[in-house]
C-alpha positions in Angstrom: -268.5 80.1 22.1 -267.4 82.6 19.3 -264.1 82.5 17.6 -261.3 84.0 19.5 -263.4 84.3 22.7 -260.9 82.0 24.7 -257.8 84.3 23.6 -259.6 87.5 24.3 -261.0 86.5 27.8 -257.7 85.1 28.9 -255.7 88.2 27.9 -258.1 90.2 29.6 -258.2 88.4 32.9 -254.2 88.3 32.8 -254.4 92.0 32.2 -256.6 92.8 35.0 -254.4 90.5 37.1 -251.4 92.4 36.5 -253.2 95.8 37.1 -254.4 94.4 40.5 -250.8 93.3 41.3 -249.5 96.8 40.4 -252.1 98.5 42.8 -251.2 96.0 45.4 -247.6 97.0 45.1 -248.2 100.8 45.1 -250.2 100.3 48.7 -248.3 101.3 51.7 -246.9 98.7 53.6 -245.7 100.2 56.7 -246.6 97.5 59.1 -243.6 97.0 61.4 -244.6 93.6 62.3 -244.5 92.6 58.4 -241.5 94.6 57.1 -241.2 92.6 53.7 -244.6 93.1 52.7 -243.5 95.9 50.3 -240.7 93.5 49.0 -243.4 90.7 48.2 -246.0 92.7 46.5 -243.5 94.4 44.3 -241.6 91.1 43.7 -244.8 89.3 42.6 -245.8 92.0 40.2 -242.4 91.9 38.7 -242.5 88.3 38.4 -245.9 88.1 36.8 -245.3 90.9 34.4 -241.9 89.5 33.2 -243.5 86.1 32.5 -246.4 87.5 30.6 -244.2 89.6 28.4 -242.1 86.7 27.6 -245.0 84.7 26.6 -246.6 87.5 24.4 -243.1 87.8 22.7 -242.9 83.9 22.3 -246.7 83.6 21.0 -248.5 86.5 20.0 -245.6 88.4 18.2 -244.8 85.3 15.9 -248.3 84.7 14.8 -249.2 88.4 14.2 -246.2 88.5 12.0 -247.2 85.3 10.0 -251.2 86.3 9.9 -251.4 90.1 9.5 -250.9 91.9 6.4 -249.1 94.7 8.2 -248.0 92.6 11.0 -244.4 93.8 11.3 -245.4 97.3 12.0 -247.7 96.4 14.7 -245.1 94.2 16.2 -242.2 96.8 16.0 -244.7 99.0 18.1 -245.3 96.4 20.7 -241.8 95.1 21.1 -240.6 98.7 21.7 -243.0 99.4 24.4 -242.3 95.7 25.9 -238.5 96.6 26.0 -239.1 99.8 27.7 -241.5 98.5 30.2 -239.1 95.7 31.0 -236.3 97.9 31.2 -238.4 100.0 33.9 -239.1 96.6 35.7 -235.3 96.2 36.0 -235.0 99.6 37.5 -237.6 98.8 40.0 -236.0 95.7 41.1 -232.6 97.4 41.3 -234.4 100.2 43.5 -236.3 97.6 45.4 -233.1 95.6 46.6 -230.7 98.5 46.7 -228.4 98.2 43.8 -226.1 101.2 43.6 -227.2 102.1 40.0 -230.8 102.5 41.0 -230.5 104.4 44.5 -230.9 107.7 43.0 -234.2 106.9 41.4 -237.5 108.2 43.0 -240.5 105.6 43.6 -243.0 107.9 42.3 -241.3 108.5 39.0 -240.5 104.8 38.6 -243.9 103.8 39.4 -245.5 106.6 37.1 -243.4 105.1 34.1 -244.5 101.5 34.9 -248.0 102.6 34.9 -247.8 104.4 31.7 -246.0 101.7 29.8 -248.0 98.9 31.2 -251.2 100.9 30.0 -249.5 101.1 26.5 -248.6 97.5 26.5 -252.1 96.3 27.2 -253.4 98.5 24.4 -250.9 96.9 22.0 -251.5 93.4 23.1 -255.3 93.9 22.9 -254.8 95.3 19.4 -252.6 92.4 18.4 -255.4 89.8 19.8 -258.1 91.7 17.7 -256.1 91.5 14.6 -255.2 88.0 14.9 -259.1 87.1 15.3 -259.6 89.0 12.3 -256.9 87.6 10.1 -255.7 84.6 11.7 -256.4 80.9 11.1 -259.5 80.3 13.5 -258.2 76.9 14.7 -254.7 78.4 15.3 -256.1 81.5 17.1 -258.3 79.3 19.6 -255.2 77.4 20.6 -253.2 80.3 21.3 -254.4 80.9 24.8 -253.2 77.6 25.9 -249.9 78.3 24.3 -249.7 81.4 26.4 -250.3 79.8 29.5 -247.7 77.3 28.8 -245.2 79.8 27.9 -246.1 81.8 31.2 -245.6 78.6 33.1 -242.1 77.9 31.8 -241.1 81.5 31.4 -238.4 83.8 33.0 -239.6 85.4 36.4 -237.4 88.4 36.2 -236.8 91.2 33.7 -234.0 90.7 31.2 -234.1 93.7 28.8 -230.8 93.6 27.3 -231.3 90.1 25.7 -232.8 89.2 22.4 -236.7 89.1 22.4 -237.4 87.4 19.3 -236.5 84.7 16.8 -234.3 81.7 17.6 -231.8 83.8 20.0 -235.1 85.1 21.7 -236.3 81.5 22.3 -232.8 80.5 23.5 -232.5 83.5 25.9 -236.1 83.0 27.4 -235.0 79.3 28.1 -231.8 80.2 29.7 -233.0 82.6 31.9 -236.2 80.8 33.0 -233.9 78.0 34.1 -231.5 80.7 36.1 -234.5 82.4 37.5 -236.1 79.2 38.6 -232.7 78.5 40.6 -232.6 81.9 42.1 -236.3 81.6 43.1 -235.7 78.4 45.1 -232.4 79.9 46.7 -234.5 83.1 47.8 -237.7 81.4 48.6 -239.4 83.5 46.1 -243.2 83.0 45.6 -244.0 83.0 42.0 -248.0 83.4 41.5 -249.6 81.0 38.8 -250.4 82.3 35.5 -254.0 83.2 34.5 -255.3 79.8 33.2 -257.0 79.8 29.7 -260.9 80.2 29.7 -262.1 76.8 28.8 -263.1 76.3 25.3 -265.9 73.7 25.0 -269.5 73.6 23.4 -272.5 71.9 24.9 -274.8 69.5 23.3 -276.0 70.5 19.8 -279.6 71.4 21.0 -277.9 73.6 23.8 -275.6 75.5 21.1 -278.8 76.2 19.0 -280.9 77.4 21.9 -278.1 79.9 23.0 -277.7 80.9 19.2 -274.3 79.8 19.2 -274.5 76.7 16.9 -270.6 76.0 16.3 -271.8 72.1 15.6 -268.7 70.7 17.5 -268.2 67.0 16.2 -267.5 65.8 19.7 -271.0 67.3 21.1 -274.0 65.0 21.8 -277.3 65.8 20.3 -278.8 66.3 23.7 -277.1 66.6 27.2 -277.3 63.5 29.3 -277.7 64.0 33.1 -277.8 61.1 35.6 -280.9 60.7 37.4 -280.3 60.2 41.0 -283.0 58.1 42.7 -283.3 58.2 46.6 -284.4 55.1 48.4 -287.7 55.2 50.7 
């Protein structure tokens, strides 16, 4: 498995999942027997996206700043887009639940903004991943997918665009809102989807690595694969 493969595959899978949830939220949900389908689809997209944004800010942004020669500029661009997306998600949530400040907003315009900002977010996130693979410490980068998964699992499930996003204040804010969101999720019976798990990072035996032209020479790998033989009695 090549360096950075786990992080790349996990981020790609998460972005595909968010795109799929967005498409589902945009579908017409007009079954009179299931009047809350629209709420559920939109709320699930909001939860998954909010949680992923928090994880990127908690894990990838800090690593880019440490690892990249011009990391601050890329992080500035990413955080600007992430905040705009989170603010738009907050408007979607307000519109969904009939909050007075969001009543005048039109769904087509809101969803168009979400689509545009999510596309730009995904582009910048992929760029951060590529730069980390190019400049970051290989061992650290190979552990980022697991850290992202852990951060998403324990992250806030609602958009909070007005709170700090980075540094110690950002960390404290994410923890505070994650706790508050879990209380409200339980009270409202809100279903929160599991984050996309990281792609397993393992190597086969040394011989298998050589045969597939991926000789990482993992110290824990066996020389050859050992398979138990199953014998059947006559």
